[in-house]
N, C-alpha and C positions, 0 to 999 in steps of 0.2 A: 646484732651484726655491727662490726666496727668499720667505719669508713676510713680509708687510707687517704691522707691529705699530703700532697706533695709540698716540699719546702717552698714557701712563698717567695723567698729570695731568688730562687732559680727561675722564676717566671717574671719577665720584664713586662708587667702590665702597663702599657703606655696609654695615655688618654690624649685626645686632641682637643685643644681649647682655642676659642676665638676670643681674643682679648682686645678691648678698645680702651684707649687711654690718651692722656695728653699732659703737657706741663701745666701747672696751676696758673690760672689767669693772674696777671700782674698789672701794675700801672703802665709799664712799658709795652706789654703785649696783652691786651684785655681778652682777645679771642685767639688763643694758641691753636696751632694745627693739631688735628686729631689723627692719631695713628691706630691702625687696625692690624693685628698680627694673628697668624695661625701658628700655634705652638704645640709641641708634643712634650708632655711631662707625666710623671707618675701620679701627681696629685695637683690640686688647685694652688696650693701654696708654692710649690716649685714652679708652676706655670707663671704665677705672678712675679716671682723672683727673676725668671728668665725674661719676662717682658721688660722689667726695669733694667736688666743687663743690656738689652738691645736699645732701649730708649736712651740710656746713658751714652751709648756709642753714636746714636743718630743725631740727637739734638741737645745733649747735655742736661737732660731732665732726669732728676733722681726721684726716688720714691717719696722722699720728704718734701720735694718741691713739685709734686705731680698728683694726678688723680686718675683713678680707674673709672671708666664710664660703664663698661659691661664686661662680664666674664661668662661665657657660655661654653658648655662642653658639646662637641660635635660628635654625632653618631653616624655610622654607616647606614645608607638607605637599604641595602640588601646584604646583610652580614653572612648569608649562607652561600653566596656565589663566589667562586674562586676567581681572583683577578691577578693580573700582572702589574706590579708597582715599580716605578722608577723613582729613585731617591738621589737627588744631587746634594752633596754635603761638603763641608769643610771641617778639617780637624787639625789639631796641633799635635805633632809627634814630639819626641824629645829634641829633635833638631830643627824642625821647620813646620810651616803650615802647608797643608796639602788639600787640593780639591779632588773630589772623587764622585763617580757615578756608580750606583749599584742597582741591581734588579732583584726583586723577590716575588714569589707567588704566595698569596695568602688570601684569606677571606675578608680581612679588614686592613685598612691602612695602618691602624694601631698595631696589628700583629706584624706587619711588614717592618714598621719602625722598630718594634721590639727585637725582631730578627737582626736588623741592622746594628743596633746597639750591642747585641751579643756577639755578632761577627767582628765588629770593630774592636771590642774588648779582647776577643780571642786571637784574631789574626794580627792586629796592629797595636795591641796594648794601649788603646785609646781610652781615656777616662770619659765618662758620659758628659761631664761639664766642659770638655774641650771640643765636643762635637757640635757643629752648628748645621742644622738642616736648612738648606737654601730653598729647595723646592721638592714637591712630590707630585707624581702624576700617575693616573691609571693608563696603562699601555695596552694597545691592541697587540695581538699575536705577531703581526707583521713588523711592529716597531721594536720588538725585543731583540737584544744583541747578545746577551750572555748565554752560554751553552747550557748551564744548569737550569735556566728558565725555558729555553726553546725546546729542550728535550721532552718537556711535558706537554707540548702542543701536538695537534694533529688528531685526525679522526680515528686512525688505526692504532691508537695507544692501547697496549695490552699489558696486563699484569699476570704474574704466574699464579696458577690455581694451586692453592694450598689444600692438600687432602689430609684429612684426619686419619691417623693410623689407629685401627681398632685395637682395643685392649686384648691381650692374650689371656685365655682362661687361667685361673689361679693354679690349676694342677700342672699346666705346661710352662709356668714361669721358672726361669733359672737365671743365675748370675751370668753364666757364660753359655754361648750357643756355638754350635759347629758351623752353622750357615748364617749368611747375612740376612737381616730382616727385609721383608718385602713391604715397601711403603706405598706401592701403587695399589689403589683400591678402586674398583669400578663404581 
């Protein structure tokens, strides 16, 4: 039996990393301030690169003049429970920098961030390296604002029942029929 594997490039497998680092100690500053960041990236190498990108902006500390104290991947405590996630972000378009708030429903924050990157690429033509995630939060149903998220709330949520159509016996099969097929089966 052959397993069908989807193209890996179509799945934005994001990981959440907790990175702690600082500028290297010097004569002038023997005990530099320690910074801790929660970053989303496809792998550890890109997460470290993103950390130094933000450190350069914060306190002019580069990778060559700094040190990483810890890199930990964070995992969801309950990855089978559907949650509402709010994401505050900033991205650079071709003309300007824009702030944005988006909502998603997913089982993990990594899945929600992956959805966000896909949506930003599709709707706004935003490259992943121009997107900066400012904050993420798990939202209660009452805190959600976007219609595509709130329509999935409520106790009386119903889905259509899909009924399987029975196969017609081989001797009765034809290419064309005079009557419409009956798809309702008890």
